N, C-alpha and C positions, 0 to 999 in steps of 0.2 A: 489389453488390459485396461483401458481407457473405454474402450467400445463395450466390454464385458459392465463395467461398473455402471455406464449410461445404459445400458439396457435393462440391467438389474435396478436401477434408479426408477426408469420409466415405469417398470412393472410394478415395483412398490408405489408409485404416485398414482396408477391408473386402479390398484386394486384399494388403495386407501380413497379414493374419490368414491369409488363405487360404493365400498364401505359405508362412507360418511353419508350417501344420500339414505341409507335403510331408516333411521331414526327419524326423519322428515318425513319419508314415506309412510311409515306405520304410524306416525301421529297424524297424517291426512286420513287413513284408514279406521283409526281407535273411536272416534266417536260414533260409528255406525255397529261396532262389533257390541252383542248381548251376549251374557253369560244365560245360559237354560240350565236348570237345575230339574231333573224330574225324580218324582217320586213313584213308588209302587210298579205294579204290571206283572208280567209274565216271566219267569225266572228264566225260560229256554224258549227259543224261537227257533224251530224246525231242529237243526242239528249244533246251532249256536246257541251259546249261554249269553243271556242279556240281562243286564241289571241296570237298578238306578245309578245316576250319575250326572256328570256336569258337561255341558259341550256349549257350541257356539253357534249363535244367529246375526244376523246382519238387520239390522232396522232398514225398512225401505221409505216409510213417509210418516207424516203426522199422524195418520190413523191408527199407528201402531201395528202395521204388519212386519212380520219378522220371516225370513227367508232362511232355512236351514236345512243341513242332510236327513234324509229320511232314516239313515242308518241310526240316528240319536233317537229313535223311535220305535225301534223293533219290538221292544216287550210292551208297547201299548201303554205307558206310564198312567197313573191315575190321576196324578197332579203335575203340572209344567207351572215353574216359577221363572222369571224373566227379571234378571238384574242390569240394569241401564246402566252406562258408563258413569253417571253421577251418582251411583247406588240406590235410585229408585228401584223399586221391588213392585213387580204386577203379575197377576196370576193369568195364564194365556189358554187359551182353546186352539186345536189343530184344526184348521178350516180344510186341508185338501193334501194329497201326496201324490205326486208324480211316481209311479212305481217303474217308469223306462229310464229317466234321469235320476232316480232315487234323490230328489227334493221336496221338502213338506214346507208347507206356509202356514205360520201361526198367527193370531191375532191378540194382542193383548188387552186385556179387561179394563174398562175404566181409563184408557191412555187419553193424557191431556196434551199430547205434545204441540210443540209449537212450529213456525215455520221451520223447515230446515230445506238445506240445498241438497238436492240429489247425490248419489254417491258417483263420483266421476269415473268414467268407464271407459274401455278401449272396445273397437269394433274385432271382432274374431280375424277378419282379414288383415290388421295392422299388426298382429302378434308375430314375433318373428321367430323360430328355431334359434337358439342359442343365446336370446336375451336374458339377463338376469329377472330375479322375479323373487317375490317373498310370501310364505303363507304364514297367515296370521291367525290365530284365536283368541279367546277368553276363559279359559278355564281354570286358570289358577289365581288369579288376582285382578286387582284394577288393572295392572298392565298387561298388554297383550302378549302371548307367546308367540315367538318370532322363527321362522327357519327359513335360511337362504338357500338359493338353487338356481337354475336357469331353466327354460323352456326347452325340453327334449324331443319335443314332438308336437304334433296337430292332426288332428282330424283320427283319432285314435278310439278305440271301443265302437267299432263299425260306424266311424263319423261322429260320436256324439260329445268327445272328450280332447283337451288339452293334455299333454304328458309333460310332468315336472319331475326332477331329481332331488327337489325341495322335500325334506322331510313332511309326508303326509301320513296323517293317521288321527286316531281319535282324539287327540290334542288339538286338532284342527278342521277336523270335517265339520262343516256345515261354516265354515268361518269363509274368510277371504283367501284369493290369491291375485296379489297385486304388483305393479309394475314399480321400477325404483323412483316413480314419480307418486305414486299413491293410488293410481288409476287401478279399478277393479279390472281384472282378468276372469276372473271365474271363482266357481263354489268347490272346494276340495271333498270329494265322494268317494266311497269303495265301489269301483266298476273292476268286470272283467269280461272279456271277450267269451269266455268256455261257458258261464255260465248266468241266469238270472236270478239265481237266489238272492233274496234281500240283502245276504251280507256277503254276496259274492267280491272278491278284490279286498277284504279288508285283511287278509292273510298278508299282501304286499306291502303293509304300511311300515315306514322307516326303512324301507329295502330300495330307496333310489328310484323306485317306478310308482310316480303318484300321479292319480285321474282328477280332473278337473272339468267341471260344465262349464262352457263359455258364459260369461255373465250377460252377455248380447241374446244369446239362448234362453236362459232364466226371463231374462225381461221381457222377451216376445211371449213367452208362454204365461207370465203373471195373470192378465186378464182371466185366463182359464182357470189358473188357481184359485181366484178371488170367487170363482162361481161355486166352489164348496164341493165339488166332485171330483174324486179322484182319477187319473189318468191311467189308465193300464196299456201295456204294451200292445200294438196291434198284429194280429195274425192275418197273413193270407192263405197259407196252406199249400205253399209248393217247396221244392227245393231241389239244389243240383249234388253232383257227386261229391261227396265230402272232401275226396283228395284232390279237387279241381275249383276250389271255392276261390281261391287266389288266382289261379291263372287259367282258367277253362273258359270256354264259352258259356253265355247264358242259357245251357239247353237244360229244360227241366227232366228231370229223372224220376220225380215222387210229387204224388198231390194227394192230400190227405182228403178222405172222403166228408163229403157232406161239409167242406171248407167253403170261403169264397171264391177261391179258383177253381174249385170243383164245380161250384154251381156256375159260373162264369164259362165254362165251357173249355177251360186250360186242362191240358193233359200231358202224358210224357210224350218227349218228342218235339214239342213247339219251343222255340227260340224266342226270350224276351228282346224285344227291338226297342223301345221307349218307353219310358215312365213318365206320365205328365211332361211329355214333348222333349226330357232329356234323353239323349242317346246313352244305351247301354251295352257299351260293347264287351264286357266280360261278367262273367259271374259275380264278382267281387263288387263290381261297380252296384248291380240289382240288390245284393246283400247290404250293402252300406246304404242304399236307399231304404229299404224296407225295413230294415233294423232299428230305424229311427221315426217309424210310423206309429201312432197310436189307433187303438180301440176306436171304432165309429170315423177313423178319419178314410175319407174316398181318393181313390187313383185311376187316373185313365193308364191303361197298360195297352200299349201295342205289342202284339206278337206276331211270329210267321209260323205259319202251318204249310206244308209242301210249298215253299215258294210265295206264299198269297199272303198278304198282312192283313189282320183284322184287328180290331179296337173295343176293349170291354172296359168297363169301370165296376172297379170292385171295392166295395167297404170292408175294412179289415174289423175283425171280432176280436173280442178279448183273448190274450193269450195268457191266462192263467198259469 
């Protein structure tokens, strides 16, 4: 009996301490959360209905750049209004959209922000499966909306995303996933392994399967976003047997005519050996590597044909 009471006491204390960390962590992230209000635009995008509404973005710097989710702009709104934590309102312009990782960069007009400390962050490698995390958004009021969970997976959606069981949905798309100290882990967005449609993955929201683009990846890509040109998924033009994507060898079974792969001389039956110097032992390894690539990105591929290795450079084209 004493042992049971002791274990229960320890469990309660551990859970209480973890929960007690949440307000402090949220307070650390709150100054960077911006409410985004959109007006006008298309009523329907593809098969998805879209309408004006409220979402969340993240203030990056004193220049007024805001990073958010592309899902929030499916309907191509005619007006974008930013509401900062202090109540200041600014009109924003869309600078660029990353159609592979579903992120959008905005810039506030006439922004006169002072010096600010960059948002604290964690590297991808330091994030551990099973650790507690918090999804935060700014859609309802001056106080952030909060969802608590754990990191339930890494390297998801062909290596692009972190997975969490925290409630991820329109309430916090484009907001932040943080750790218990308030460090940025990533940006919640809808993503799917089965489709690259603009709203793919949105049907899973609040279902215990949430996808998050690592903050480290977003910051690495930020200079490209600031150039003002959309980033599009890249296409190389070869594929493997559908039922062997996860377990099969990387032997090509199909090549799209007039694709980068076809133009480089890759054909059915060749085996991919290395990409940019990294060994590719399986079809899954190749697929994860190329599904993260953008149009105009160049890869060095070593492949084997009849036992002899050859090297080619392929530049991906836009996969619209």
